[in-house]
N, CA, C and O atoms as a Tinker XYZ file with bonds, in Angstrom:
   376  protein
     1  N    111.213000  160.422000  -53.975000    73     2
     2  CA   109.945000  161.094000  -53.775000    64     1     3
     3  C    108.933000  160.139000  -53.147000    63     2     4     5
     4  O    108.136000  160.537000  -52.297000    81     3
     5  N    108.972000  158.892000  -53.569000    73     3     6
     6  CA   108.043000  157.921000  -52.991000    64     5     7
     7  C    108.389000  157.657000  -51.531000    63     6     8     9
     8  O    107.504000  157.637000  -50.675000    81     7
     9  N    109.669000  157.453000  -51.245000    73     7    10
    10  CA   110.086000  157.111000  -49.884000    64     9    11
    11  C    109.874000  158.271000  -48.919000    63    10    12    13
    12  O    109.330000  158.079000  -47.832000    81    11
    13  N    110.299000  159.475000  -49.305000    73    11    14
    14  CA   110.241000  160.608000  -48.392000    64    13    15
    15  C    108.863000  161.266000  -48.310000    63    14    16    17
    16  O    108.453000  161.709000  -47.238000    81    15
    17  N    108.151000  161.333000  -49.429000    73    15    18
    18  CA   106.920000  162.118000  -49.460000    64    17    19
    19  C    105.665000  161.323000  -49.801000    63    18    20    21
    20  O    104.564000  161.872000  -49.761000    81    19
    21  N    105.806000  160.044000  -50.133000    73    19    22
    22  CA   104.649000  159.235000  -50.482000    64    21    23
    23  C    104.042000  159.600000  -51.823000    63    22    24    25
    24  O    102.876000  159.305000  -52.084000    81    23
    25  N    104.831000  160.243000  -52.672000    73    23    26
    26  CA   104.363000  160.648000  -53.993000    64    25    27
    27  C    104.598000  159.500000  -54.964000    63    26    28    29
    28  O    105.717000  159.005000  -55.094000    81    27
    29  N    103.549000  159.085000  -55.637000    73    27    30
    30  CA   103.661000  158.002000  -56.610000    64    29    31
    31  C    103.295000  158.537000  -57.990000    63    30    32    33
    32  O    102.201000  159.067000  -58.187000    81    31
    33  N    104.197000  158.398000  -58.925000    73    31    34
    34  CA   103.930000  158.768000  -60.314000    64    33    35
    35  C    103.321000  157.527000  -60.960000    63    34    36    37
    36  O    103.988000  156.499000  -61.077000    81    35
    37  N    102.066000  157.614000  -61.378000    73    35    38
    38  CA   101.321000  156.443000  -61.830000    64    37    39
    39  C    101.298000  156.284000  -63.343000    63    38    40    41
    40  O    100.562000  155.449000  -63.869000    81    39
    41  N    102.096000  157.075000  -64.044000    73    39    42
    42  CA   102.137000  157.002000  -65.501000    64    41    43
    43  C    103.589000  156.845000  -65.942000    63    42    44    45
    44  O    104.500000  157.283000  -65.239000    81    43
    45  N    103.811000  156.224000  -67.099000    73    43    46
    46  CA   105.175000  156.160000  -67.604000    64    45    47
    47  C    105.655000  157.559000  -67.999000    63    46    48    49
    48  O    104.887000  158.370000  -68.516000    81    47
    49  N    106.930000  157.820000  -67.747000    73    47    50
    50  CA   107.525000  159.105000  -68.106000    64    49    51
    51  C    108.752000  158.817000  -68.967000    63    50    52    53
    52  O    109.674000  158.121000  -68.542000    81    51
    53  N    108.747000  159.355000  -70.167000    73    51    54
    54  CA   109.900000  159.242000  -71.051000    64    53    55
    55  C    110.875000  160.353000  -70.668000    63    54    56    57
    56  O    110.477000  161.512000  -70.556000    81    55
    57  N    112.143000  160.012000  -70.466000    73    55    58
    58  CA   113.155000  161.000000  -70.101000    64    57    59
    59  C    114.123000  161.135000  -71.268000    63    58    60    61
    60  O    114.661000  160.150000  -71.773000    81    59
    61  N    114.331000  162.397000  -71.688000    73    59    62
    62  CA   115.249000  162.661000  -72.801000    64    61    63
    63  C    116.253000  163.727000  -72.393000    63    62    64    65
    64  O    115.889000  164.751000  -71.813000    81    63
    65  N    117.515000  163.478000  -72.700000    73    63    66
    66  CA   118.572000  164.468000  -72.506000    64    65    67
    67  C    118.693000  165.244000  -73.812000    63    66    68    69
    68  O    118.804000  164.648000  -74.884000    81    67
    69  N    118.670000  166.587000  -73.722000    73    67    70
    70  CA   118.706000  167.412000  -74.920000    64    69    71
    71  C    119.710000  168.553000  -74.751000    63    70    72    73
    72  O    120.173000  168.819000  -73.641000    81    71
    73  N    120.040000  169.213000  -75.838000    73    71    74
    74  CA   120.977000  170.333000  -75.812000    64    73    75
    75  C    120.320000  171.580000  -75.213000    63    74    76    77
    76  O    119.097000  171.661000  -75.096000    81    75
    77  N    121.152000  172.540000  -74.842000    73    75    78
    78  CA   120.646000  173.811000  -74.317000    64    77    79
    79  C    119.785000  174.517000  -75.353000    63    78    80    81
    80  O    118.776000  175.130000  -75.007000    81    79
    81  N    120.174000  174.436000  -76.616000    73    79    82
    82  CA   119.393000  175.064000  -77.683000    64    81    83
    83  C    118.009000  174.440000  -77.796000    63    82    84    85
    84  O    117.011000  175.145000  -77.946000    81    83
    85  N    117.955000  173.102000  -77.723000    73    83    86
    86  CA   116.669000  172.405000  -77.806000    64    85    87
    87  C    115.818000  172.716000  -76.574000    63    86    88    89
    88  O    114.600000  172.859000  -76.686000    81    87
    89  N    116.447000  172.821000  -75.402000    73    87    90
    90  CA   115.699000  173.161000  -74.183000    64    89    91
    91  C    115.058000  174.537000  -74.335000    63    90    92    93
    92  O    113.884000  174.714000  -74.010000    81    91
    93  N    115.815000  175.499000  -74.824000    73    91    94
    94  CA   115.262000  176.847000  -75.021000    64    93    95
    95  C    114.067000  176.780000  -75.962000    63    94    96    97
    96  O    113.038000  177.403000  -75.702000    81    95
    97  N    114.194000  176.031000  -77.052000    73    95    98
    98  CA   113.102000  175.902000  -78.012000    64    97    99
    99  C    111.873000  175.271000  -77.368000    63    98   100   101
   100  O    110.752000  175.730000  -77.588000    81    99
   101  N    112.076000  174.228000  -76.576000    73    99   102
   102  CA   110.950000  173.557000  -75.903000    64   101   103
   103  C    110.240000  174.498000  -74.934000    63   102   104   105
   104  O    109.045000  174.351000  -74.677000    81   103
   105  N    110.990000  175.474000  -74.395000    73   103   106
   106  CA   110.421000  176.444000  -73.452000    64   105   107
   107  C    109.914000  177.701000  -74.155000    63   106   108   109
   108  O    109.496000  178.655000  -73.499000    81   107
   109  N    109.950000  177.702000  -75.494000    73   107   110
   110  CA   109.465000  178.846000  -76.247000    64   109   111
   111  C    110.410000  180.028000  -76.257000    63   110   112   113
   112  O    109.975000  181.171000  -76.400000    81   111
   113  N    111.702000  179.766000  -76.108000    73   111   114
   114  CA   112.698000  180.830000  -76.072000    64   113   115
   115  C    113.795000  180.553000  -77.084000    63   114   116   117
   116  O    113.803000  179.512000  -77.741000    81   115
   117  N    114.715000  181.491000  -77.200000    73   115   118
   118  CA   115.894000  181.330000  -78.049000    64   117   119
   119  C    117.115000  181.432000  -77.146000    63   118   120   121
   120  O    117.227000  182.368000  -76.355000    81   119
   121  N    118.025000  180.480000  -77.260000    73   119   122
   122  CA   119.246000  180.515000  -76.449000    64   121   123
   123  C    120.143000  181.629000  -76.970000    63   122   124   125
   124  O    120.512000  181.645000  -78.145000    81   123
   125  N    120.490000  182.562000  -76.085000    73   123   126
   126  CA   121.364000  183.677000  -76.448000    64   125   127
   127  C    122.471000  183.766000  -75.404000    63   126   128   129
   128  O    122.351000  184.533000  -74.449000    81   127
   129  N    123.562000  182.987000  -75.569000    73   127   130
   130  CA   124.640000  183.009000  -74.584000    64   129   131
   131  C    125.213000  184.418000  -74.416000    63   130   132   133
   132  O    125.298000  185.188000  -75.372000    81   131
   133  N    125.595000  184.729000  -73.201000    73   131   134
   134  CA   126.206000  186.014000  -72.901000    64   133   135
   135  C    127.247000  185.806000  -71.805000    63   134   136   137
   136  O    127.223000  184.780000  -71.126000    81   135
   137  N    128.161000  186.761000  -71.621000    73   135   138
   138  CA   129.148000  186.606000  -70.548000    64   137   139
   139  C    128.451000  186.665000  -69.184000    63   138   140   141
   140  O    127.462000  187.378000  -69.017000    81   139
   141  N    128.960000  185.930000  -68.236000    73   139   142
   142  CA   128.374000  185.943000  -66.904000    64   141   143
   143  C    127.270000  184.914000  -66.745000    63   142   144   145
   144  O    127.154000  183.976000  -67.533000    81   143
   145  N    126.459000  185.106000  -65.710000    73   143   146
   146  CA   125.399000  184.166000  -65.353000    64   145   147
   147  C    124.112000  184.517000  -66.077000    63   146   148   149
   148  O    123.673000  185.667000  -66.062000    81   147
   149  N    123.513000  183.525000  -66.708000    73   147   150
   150  CA   122.195000  183.678000  -67.326000    64   149   151
   151  C    121.264000  182.653000  -66.715000    63   150   152   153
   152  O    121.535000  181.454000  -66.769000    81   151
   153  N    120.166000  183.115000  -66.134000    73   151   154
   154  CA   119.180000  182.189000  -65.584000    64   153   155
   155  C    118.386000  181.586000  -66.732000    63   154   156   157
   156  O    117.904000  182.302000  -67.609000    81   155
   157  N    118.252000  180.257000  -66.720000    73   155   158
   158  CA   117.449000  179.596000  -67.751000    64   157   159
   159  C    117.010000  178.235000  -67.235000    63   158   160   161
   160  O    117.594000  177.688000  -66.300000    81   159
   161  N    115.983000  177.705000  -67.855000    73   159   162
   162  CA   115.473000  176.387000  -67.479000    64   161   163
   163  C    116.432000  175.311000  -67.970000    63   162   164   165
   164  O    116.945000  175.384000  -69.086000    81   163
   165  N    116.670000  174.301000  -67.117000    73   163   166
   166  CA   117.467000  173.150000  -67.564000    64   165   167
   167  C    116.614000  171.897000  -67.623000    63   166   168   169
   168  O    117.120000  170.805000  -67.880000    81   167
   169  N    115.313000  172.058000  -67.382000    73   167   170
   170  CA   114.413000  170.921000  -67.480000    64   169   171
   171  C    112.986000  171.379000  -67.676000    63   170   172   173
   172  O    112.608000  172.485000  -67.289000    81   171
   173  N    112.202000  170.511000  -68.284000    73   171   174
   174  CA   110.786000  170.803000  -68.481000    64   173   175
   175  C    110.031000  169.489000  -68.650000    63   174   176   177
   176  O    110.516000  168.558000  -69.293000    81   175
   177  N    108.840000  169.430000  -68.064000    73   175   178
   178  CA   107.946000  168.281000  -68.250000    64   177   179
   179  C    106.855000  168.712000  -69.213000    63   178   180   181
   180  O    106.222000  169.750000  -69.020000    81   179
   181  N    106.637000  167.926000  -70.236000    73   179   182
   182  CA   105.635000  168.256000  -71.240000    64   181   183
   183  C    104.610000  167.131000  -71.312000    63   182   184   185
   184  O    104.952000  165.952000  -71.413000    81   183
   185  N    103.345000  167.532000  -71.258000    73   183   186
   186  CA   102.245000  166.568000  -71.357000    64   185   187
   187  C    101.601000  166.724000  -72.717000    63   186   188   189
   188  O    101.237000  167.826000  -73.126000    81   187
   189  N    101.467000  165.612000  -73.410000    73   187   190
   190  CA   100.715000  165.565000  -74.665000    64   189   191
   191  C     99.688000  164.464000  -74.500000    63   190   192   193
   192  O    100.003000  163.275000  -74.564000    81   191
   193  N     98.459000  164.882000  -74.288000    73   191   194
   194  CA    97.412000  163.902000  -74.017000    64   193   195
   195  C     97.689000  163.213000  -72.696000    63   194   196   197
   196  O     97.776000  163.868000  -71.657000    81   195
   197  N     97.830000  161.895000  -72.729000    73   195   198
   198  CA    98.119000  161.145000  -71.503000    64   197   199
   199  C     99.594000  160.752000  -71.412000    63   198   200   201
   200  O     99.975000  159.976000  -70.536000    81   199
   201  N    100.425000  161.285000  -72.313000    73   199   202
   202  CA   101.855000  160.958000  -72.322000    64   201   203
   203  C    102.666000  162.095000  -71.723000    63   202   204   205
   204  O    102.349000  163.271000  -71.901000    81   203
   205  N    103.724000  161.716000  -71.004000    73   203   206
   206  CA   104.584000  162.693000  -70.347000    64   205   207
   207  C    106.033000  162.474000  -70.773000    63   206   208   209
   208  O    106.522000  161.345000  -70.819000    81   207
   209  N    106.704000  163.580000  -71.084000    73   207   210
   210  CA   108.119000  163.526000  -71.404000    64   209   211
   211  C    108.831000  164.537000  -70.521000    63   210   212   213
   212  O    108.404000  165.684000  -70.391000    81   211
   213  N    109.916000  164.094000  -69.924000    73   211   214
   214  CA   110.755000  164.952000  -69.085000    64   213   215
   215  C    112.036000  165.214000  -69.852000    63   214   216   217
   216  O    112.802000  164.290000  -70.124000    81   215
   217  N    112.272000  166.471000  -70.202000    73   215   218
   218  CA   113.477000  166.872000  -70.918000    64   217   219
   219  C    114.451000  167.504000  -69.931000    63   218   220   221
   220  O    114.071000  168.378000  -69.152000    81   219
   221  N    115.705000  167.062000  -69.963000    73   219   222
   222  CA   116.756000  167.597000  -69.101000    64   221   223
   223  C    117.930000  167.998000  -69.984000    63   222   224   225
   224  O    118.299000  167.280000  -70.914000    81   223
   225  N    118.511000  169.153000  -69.679000    73   223   226
   226  CA   119.654000  169.619000  -70.467000    64   225   227
   227  C    120.869000  168.727000  -70.225000    63   226   228   229
   228  O    121.312000  168.554000  -69.089000    81   227
   229  N    121.391000  168.172000  -71.293000    73   227   230
   230  CA   122.581000  167.338000  -71.231000    64   229   231
   231  C    123.764000  168.182000  -70.763000    63   230   232   233
   232  O    123.987000  169.276000  -71.283000    81   231
   233  N    124.520000  167.688000  -69.792000    73   231   234
   234  CA   125.692000  168.395000  -69.294000    64   233   235
   235  C    125.407000  169.341000  -68.150000    63   234   236   237
   236  O    126.321000  170.014000  -67.672000    81   235
   237  N    124.157000  169.417000  -67.691000    73   235   238
   238  CA   123.834000  170.278000  -66.551000    64   237   239
   239  C    124.543000  169.739000  -65.307000    63   238   240   241
   240  O    124.736000  168.528000  -65.196000    81   239
   241  N    124.931000  170.601000  -64.375000    73   239   242
   242  CA   125.560000  170.120000  -63.138000    64   241   243
   243  C    124.665000  169.094000  -62.440000    63   242   244   245
   244  O    123.441000  169.225000  -62.437000    81   243
   245  N    125.282000  168.085000  -61.857000    73   243   246
   246  CA   124.558000  166.948000  -61.274000    64   245   247
   247  C    123.473000  167.370000  -60.288000    63   246   248   249
   248  O    122.335000  166.914000  -60.406000    81   247
   249  N    123.793000  168.229000  -59.319000    73   247   250
   250  CA   122.802000  168.627000  -58.312000    64   249   251
   251  C    121.686000  169.469000  -58.938000    63   250   252   253
   252  O    120.524000  169.343000  -58.554000    81   251
   253  N    122.032000  170.313000  -59.883000    73   251   254
   254  CA   120.999000  171.099000  -60.570000    64   253   255
   255  C    120.072000  170.181000  -61.352000    63   254   256   257
   256  O    118.854000  170.355000  -61.329000    81   255
   257  N    120.645000  169.209000  -62.040000    73   255   258
   258  CA   119.830000  168.271000  -62.812000    64   257   259
   259  C    118.931000  167.452000  -61.891000    63   258   260   261
   260  O    117.751000  167.263000  -62.186000    81   259
   261  N    119.482000  166.960000  -60.769000    73   259   262
   262  CA   118.693000  166.144000  -59.839000    64   261   263
   263  C    117.537000  166.949000  -59.253000    63   262   264   265
   264  O    116.411000  166.456000  -59.193000    81   263
   265  N    117.802000  168.181000  -58.821000    73   263   266
   266  CA   116.718000  168.981000  -58.243000    64   265   267
   267  C    115.692000  169.372000  -59.306000    63   266   268   269
   268  O    114.505000  169.495000  -59.005000    81   267
   269  N    116.139000  169.567000  -60.534000    73   267   270
   270  CA   115.208000  169.878000  -61.624000    64   269   271
   271  C    114.331000  168.677000  -61.941000    63   270   272   273
   272  O    113.137000  168.834000  -62.197000    81   271
   273  N    114.908000  167.477000  -61.929000    73   271   274
   274  CA   114.119000  166.266000  -62.171000    64   273   275
   275  C    113.024000  166.134000  -61.107000    63   274   276   277
   276  O    111.873000  165.847000  -61.435000    81   275
   277  N    113.377000  166.340000  -59.842000    73   275   278
   278  CA   112.381000  166.271000  -58.767000    64   277   279
   279  C    111.293000  167.322000  -58.985000    63   278   280   281
   280  O    110.107000  167.033000  -58.833000    81   279
   281  N    111.694000  168.524000  -59.337000    73   279   282
   282  CA   110.742000  169.612000  -59.583000    64   281   283
   283  C    109.771000  169.240000  -60.712000    63   282   284   285
   284  O    108.560000  169.411000  -60.579000    81   283
   285  N    110.315000  168.733000  -61.816000    73   283   286
   286  CA   109.474000  168.398000  -62.969000    64   285   287
   287  C    108.600000  167.176000  -62.698000    63   286   288   289
   288  O    107.468000  167.122000  -63.178000    81   287
   289  N    109.095000  166.195000  -61.942000    73   287   290
   290  CA   108.258000  165.054000  -61.562000    64   289   291
   291  C    107.093000  165.510000  -60.680000    63   290   292   293
   292  O    106.004000  164.939000  -60.732000    81   291
   293  N    107.334000  166.543000  -59.873000    73   291   294
   294  CA   106.253000  167.102000  -59.062000    64   293   295
   295  C    105.158000  167.672000  -59.956000    63   294   296   297
   296  O    103.973000  167.510000  -59.664000    81   295
   297  N    105.545000  168.340000  -61.045000    73   295   298
   298  CA   104.536000  168.838000  -61.988000    64   297   299
   299  C    103.738000  167.677000  -62.585000    63   298   300   301
   300  O    102.518000  167.772000  -62.717000    81   299
   301  N    104.408000  166.594000  -62.942000    73   299   302
   302  CA   103.696000  165.439000  -63.497000    64   301   303
   303  C    102.722000  164.880000  -62.460000    63   302   304   305
   304  O    101.591000  164.535000  -62.804000    81   303
   305  N    103.143000  164.787000  -61.203000    73   303   306
   306  CA   102.255000  164.331000  -60.137000    64   305   307
   307  C    101.051000  165.276000  -60.031000    63   306   308   309
   308  O     99.918000  164.827000  -59.863000    81   307
   309  N    101.306000  166.588000  -60.131000    73   307   310
   310  CA   100.207000  167.547000  -60.068000    64   309   311
   311  C     99.233000  167.333000  -61.215000    63   310   312   313
   312  O     98.019000  167.336000  -61.007000    81   311
   313  N     99.749000  167.147000  -62.419000    73   311   314
   314  CA    98.876000  166.902000  -63.572000    64   313   315
   315  C     97.959000  165.712000  -63.315000    63   314   316   317
   316  O     96.799000  165.717000  -63.727000    81   315
   317  N     98.475000  164.700000  -62.637000    73   315   318
   318  CA    97.716000  163.483000  -62.400000    64   317   319
   319  C     96.745000  163.588000  -61.225000    63   318   320   321
   320  O     95.763000  162.848000  -61.175000    81   319
   321  N     97.001000  164.489000  -60.283000    73   319   322
   322  CA    96.238000  164.474000  -59.038000    64   321   323
   323  C     95.397000  165.712000  -58.759000    63   322   324   325
   324  O     94.473000  165.650000  -57.948000    81   323
   325  N     95.686000  166.808000  -59.394000    73   323   326
   326  CA    94.914000  168.011000  -59.145000    64   325   327
   327  C     93.700000  168.066000  -60.063000    63   326   328   329
   328  O     93.705000  167.483000  -61.148000    81   327
   329  N     92.664000  168.766000  -59.623000    73   327   330
   330  CA    91.464000  168.968000  -60.425000    64   329   331
   331  C     91.721000  170.175000  -61.345000    63   330   332   333
   332  O     91.581000  171.327000  -60.935000    81   331
   333  N     92.094000  169.882000  -62.580000    73   331   334
   334  CA    92.487000  170.935000  -63.520000    64   333   335
   335  C     91.348000  171.923000  -63.794000    63   334   336   337
   336  O     91.588000  173.125000  -63.903000    81   335
   337  N     90.132000  171.432000  -63.904000    73   335   338
   338  CA    88.995000  172.332000  -64.164000    64   337   339
   339  C     88.802000  173.334000  -63.023000    63   338   340   341
   340  O     88.535000  174.513000  -63.257000    81   339
   341  N     88.939000  172.851000  -61.793000    73   339   342
   342  CA    88.785000  173.733000  -60.643000    64   341   343
   343  C     89.916000  174.769000  -60.600000    63   342   344   345
   344  O     89.668000  175.934000  -60.289000    81   343
   345  N     91.139000  174.363000  -60.903000    73   343   346
   346  CA    92.267000  175.292000  -60.917000    64   345   347
   347  C     92.072000  176.352000  -61.993000    63   346   348   349
   348  O     92.312000  177.534000  -61.747000    81   347
   349  N     91.637000  175.941000  -63.187000    73   347   350
   350  CA    91.400000  176.909000  -64.263000    64   349   351
   351  C     90.281000  177.888000  -63.908000    63   350   352   353
   352  O     90.368000  179.074000  -64.227000    81   351
   353  N     89.228000  177.393000  -63.248000    73   351   354
   354  CA    88.144000  178.300000  -62.831000    64   353   355
   355  C     88.659000  179.346000  -61.851000    63   354   356   357
   356  O     88.281000  180.515000  -61.920000    81   355
   357  N     89.518000  178.917000  -60.947000    73   355   358
   358  CA    90.004000  179.821000  -59.919000    64   357   359
   359  C     91.106000  180.762000  -60.418000    63   358   360   361
   360  O     91.075000  181.957000  -60.127000    81   359
   361  N     92.087000  180.226000  -61.175000    73   359   362
   362  CA    93.255000  181.004000  -61.580000    64   361   363
   363  C     93.255000  181.436000  -63.041000    63   362   364   365
   364  O     94.031000  182.314000  -63.420000    81   363
   365  N     92.409000  180.844000  -63.859000    73   363   366
   366  CA    92.419000  181.140000  -65.286000    64   365   367
   367  C     93.289000  180.133000  -66.035000    63   366   368   369
   368  O     94.027000  179.364000  -65.420000    81   367
   369  N     93.202000  180.142000  -67.337000    73   367   370
   370  CA    93.871000  179.143000  -68.164000    64   369   371
   371  C     95.392000  179.285000  -68.155000    63   370   372   373
   372  O     96.096000  178.289000  -68.317000    81   371
   373  N     95.909000  180.480000  -67.972000    73   371   374
   374  CA    97.358000  180.676000  -68.006000    64   373   375
   375  C     97.964000  180.486000  -66.647000    63   374   376
   376  O     99.178000  180.613000  -66.488000    81   375
């Protein structure tokens, strides 16, 4: 991200590999396996105060995990660089 896009993450990010069940819980859902394809999150970035944790589902396919990590790091960059008050005024808190 730094080399290709000039994006610099200026805060430490803790990365944790977690189970699918824990990922669902972190996303406010319940894992309910079913036959066939189920769309679900395999990563999430969570901010608590000034600390950031990136959770990735353990065992996720390599390319899916890599693209999810990039996606979630982008959210962390946004948290650090966007004017949150202005965004909330324009779009609302949710």
